[in-house]
C-alpha positions in Angstrom: 51.5 126.6 125.6 53.3 129.1 122.6 55.9 128.5 120.7 58.8 130.5 122.4 58.0 129.0 125.8 58.0 125.8 123.8 61.5 126.5 122.4 62.8 127.5 126.1 61.9 124.2 127.4 63.7 122.5 124.6 66.9 124.2 125.1 66.8 123.5 128.9 66.5 120.0 128.4 69.4 119.9 125.4 71.4 121.8 128.0 71.0 119.7 130.7 71.5 116.4 128.7 75.0 117.7 127.7 76.1 119.1 131.0 75.0 115.7 132.3 77.0 113.7 130.0 79.9 116.4 130.4 79.8 115.2 134.3 79.7 111.8 133.2 82.8 111.8 131.3 84.5 113.2 134.6 82.5 111.2 137.2 85.6 109.4 138.6 87.7 113.0 139.5 84.5 114.3 141.0 83.7 110.9 143.0 87.6 111.4 144.5 86.5 115.2 145.6 83.6 113.8 146.7 84.8 111.3 149.0 88.2 113.2 150.4 85.3 116.1 151.4 83.3 113.2 152.7 86.4 111.8 154.8 86.7 115.7 156.0 83.4 115.7 157.1 83.1 112.5 159.1 86.5 113.8 160.9 84.8 117.4 161.3 81.5 116.0 162.6 82.6 114.3 165.7 85.7 114.4 168.1 88.3 112.0 168.3 87.3 108.1 168.9 86.4 107.5 172.5 88.6 105.5 174.5 85.3 104.0 176.4 84.3 102.5 172.7 87.6 100.8 172.1 86.2 97.5 173.9 83.0 97.8 171.8 84.8 97.6 168.6 83.1 95.3 166.1 84.5 94.2 162.9 81.8 94.3 159.9 84.0 93.0 156.7 83.0 95.0 154.1 82.9 92.7 151.1 86.0 94.2 149.3 85.1 91.8 146.3 82.1 94.1 145.2 84.6 96.4 144.0 86.9 94.3 141.9 84.6 93.4 139.0 86.2 93.4 135.6 83.6 96.3 134.0 83.8 99.8 135.2 79.8 100.2 134.8 80.0 97.6 137.7 82.0 99.5 139.9 79.6 102.7 139.3 76.4 100.6 140.2 78.4 99.0 143.6 79.5 102.4 144.6 76.1 104.2 144.1 74.4 101.4 146.3 77.1 102.0 149.2 76.7 106.0 148.8 72.8 104.9 149.6 73.3 102.4 152.4 75.7 105.2 153.7 73.3 107.8 153.5 70.2 105.4 154.9 72.3 104.7 157.7 73.3 108.6 158.5 69.8 109.7 158.1 68.5 107.8 161.2 68.6 108.2 165.0 71.3 110.4 165.2 70.8 112.4 168.5 73.1 110.4 170.8 76.0 111.2 168.7 75.8 114.8 169.2 77.9 115.4 166.2 78.2 118.7 164.3 75.2 119.1 163.0 76.3 121.6 160.1 79.3 118.9 159.0 76.4 115.9 158.8 74.3 118.2 156.5 77.1 118.8 154.4 78.2 115.0 154.5 74.2 113.9 154.2 74.0 116.2 151.1 77.4 115.2 149.4 76.0 111.5 149.3 72.8 112.4 148.3 74.4 114.5 145.1 76.7 111.9 144.4 73.9 109.3 144.5 72.0 111.4 141.7 75.3 111.7 140.1 75.9 108.0 139.4 71.8 107.2 138.9 72.4 109.8 136.0 75.1 108.2 134.6 74.6 104.4 135.0 72.1 103.3 132.2 69.6 100.8 132.3 71.4 98.4 130.7 74.3 98.7 133.0 71.5 98.4 136.1 70.5 95.2 134.8 73.8 93.8 134.2 74.8 94.8 137.9 71.5 93.2 139.5 72.3 90.0 137.8 75.3 90.2 139.6 72.9 89.7 142.6 75.4 87.7 145.0 77.6 91.2 145.0 74.4 92.9 146.2 73.4 91.0 148.5 76.7 91.0 150.0 76.5 94.4 150.4 73.2 94.4 151.8 74.4 92.2 154.6 77.1 94.0 155.6 75.2 97.2 155.7 72.4 95.6 157.5 75.1 94.4 160.1 76.0 97.9 160.9 72.3 98.9 160.9 71.9 95.8 163.4 74.7 96.8 165.7 73.3 100.6 166.0 69.6 98.8 166.8 71.2 96.6 169.6 73.4 99.3 171.2 70.1 101.4 171.1 72.1 104.3 169.0 74.3 105.1 171.9 77.6 107.1 171.5 79.9 104.2 170.9 77.8 102.6 168.5 77.5 106.0 166.3 81.4 106.3 166.5 82.3 102.7 165.7 79.9 103.1 162.8 81.7 106.8 161.7 85.0 104.8 161.7 83.6 101.8 159.7 82.2 104.3 157.0 85.6 106.0 156.9 87.3 102.6 156.2 84.2 102.2 153.4 85.1 105.5 151.9 88.7 105.0 152.0 88.3 101.3 149.7 86.3 103.3 147.3 89.1 105.8 146.9 91.3 103.1 146.1 89.0 101.9 143.7 88.7 104.7 141.9 92.0 105.7 141.7 92.3 102.5 139.7 90.1 103.2 137.2 
């Protein structure tokens, strides 16, 4: 490889690092925008909550204490994990839901980009601190497993997806409240 090519690669890496660190400084603002957009997309992707699904409502009980630690880095890690779980759920058998495909794809892309941004902003030391709080991680896992099992038990029918969509709306609203306080 010639010297000019090597210099170009180094410059690109330096610019990328600088841009990433700048984005990390504005992470709460970016997250608020992404959450606002995600909430709009959740509304757009489906219609009003079907009346026939009201009798099937389920309480999943989001573990709010995972978003109340003292350190901001721990909150970032919890939010990253929540976004990963939401992305995972909304990447499954969605054929019965009959949602707006473009809105769903935008929703998934927004979550994915936010996960990437959070991963870039959280250091390894912070990751180790969060994983030492295994209880919080397990609470989140249990919460999202309930939703996943609910979808499977209902064979991913329309009502199970609509109930899950409503639950994800509540989850994103809780995250938004926490981000506003940071």
